[in-house]
C-alpha positions in Angstrom: -2.4 -4.8 28.3 -6.1 -4.8 28.8 -8.0 -7.2 31.2 -9.5 -9.0 28.2 -6.1 -9.9 26.6 -4.9 -13.4 27.3 -1.6 -13.6 29.3 1.5 -14.1 27.1 2.9 -17.6 27.2 5.7 -18.2 29.6 8.0 -20.1 27.2 6.8 -19.6 23.7 7.5 -22.6 21.4 8.3 -25.1 24.2 6.8 -28.2 25.5 6.0 -27.2 29.1 6.3 -30.8 30.5 10.0 -31.3 29.5 11.3 -27.8 28.6 12.3 -29.1 25.2 11.4 -27.4 21.9 8.0 -28.2 20.5 9.6 -30.2 17.6 10.2 -33.0 20.1 13.9 -33.4 19.2 15.0 -31.9 22.5 18.2 -29.9 23.1 19.4 -32.0 26.0 20.0 -28.9 28.0 18.0 -30.2 31.0 19.9 -33.5 31.1 23.1 -32.8 33.2 24.7 -36.1 32.3 24.3 -35.6 28.5 25.4 -32.0 28.8 28.5 -33.1 30.8 29.2 -35.8 28.3 28.9 -33.4 25.4 31.3 -31.0 27.1 33.8 -33.9 27.7 33.6 -34.9 24.1 34.2 -31.4 22.9 37.1 -31.0 25.3 38.7 -34.2 24.1 38.3 -33.1 20.5 39.7 -29.6 21.2 42.7 -31.2 23.1 43.4 -33.6 20.2 43.3 -30.7 17.7 45.6 -28.7 19.9 48.0 -31.7 20.0 48.0 -32.0 16.2 48.5 -28.3 15.8 51.4 -28.3 18.3 53.0 -31.3 16.6 52.8 -29.6 13.2 54.2 -26.3 14.6 57.1 -28.2 16.1 57.8 -29.9 12.8 57.7 -26.6 10.9 60.0 -25.0 13.5 62.4 -28.0 13.2 62.4 -27.8 9.4 63.0 -24.0 9.5 66.0 -24.4 11.9 67.5 -27.1 9.7 67.1 -24.9 6.6 68.7 -22.0 8.5 71.6 -24.3 9.6 72.2 -25.3 6.0 72.1 -21.6 4.9 74.7 -20.8 7.6 77.0 -23.5 6.4 76.7 -22.5 2.8 77.2 -18.8 3.5 80.2 -19.5 5.9 81.8 -21.6 3.1 81.2 -18.9 0.6 82.5 -16.2 2.9 85.7 -18.3 3.5 86.2 -18.7 -0.2 85.7 -15.0 -0.9 88.1 -14.0 1.9 90.7 -16.4 0.5 90.2 -15.0 -3.0 90.5 -11.5 -1.6 93.8 -12.3 0.1 95.1 -13.9 -3.1 94.2 -10.8 -5.1 95.8 -8.6 -2.5 99.0 -10.6 -2.6 99.0 -10.5 -6.4 98.5 -6.7 -6.3 101.3 -6.2 -3.8 103.6 -8.4 -6.0 102.6 -6.3 -9.1 103.2 -3.1 -7.1 106.6 -4.2 -6.0 107.6 -4.9 -9.6 106.1 -1.5 -10.8 106.7 1.1 -8.1 104.6 4.2 -8.3 101.7 2.4 -10.0 100.2 0.9 -6.8 100.4 2.4 -3.3 101.7 -0.6 -1.4 101.4 1.1 2.0 97.7 1.6 1.4 97.3 -2.1 0.5 99.2 -3.3 3.5 97.3 -1.1 6.0 93.9 -2.4 4.8 94.7 -6.0 4.1 93.5 -7.1 7.6 90.2 -5.2 7.4 88.4 -7.6 5.1 88.8 -5.4 2.0 86.8 -2.4 3.3 89.7 0.0 2.7 91.6 0.6 -0.4 
């Protein structure tokens, strides 16, 4: 910078009397009460949004748990029916095997009848 150059402005684009932008609208940054009030409003809004979000999350979780409970009931019922059907078929097969020895290995049926049908 040469001695003939003017000094640069301290706060370019500001009104030096108030520290506000030249457009005159003001940012409110120098008013502690307004700044505090703005922060309080934003905090209340944020807390309210958080409450709403938490409420919706709890509702989704409740619905998901209810749906899982219905699924458990349905699958348990289906499992019971299938186990009953399996036992019925095993009894029928044992009966057929006793009427026709040599066709069905009754010992193999008897040994796996308590294993849920995994043997055979």
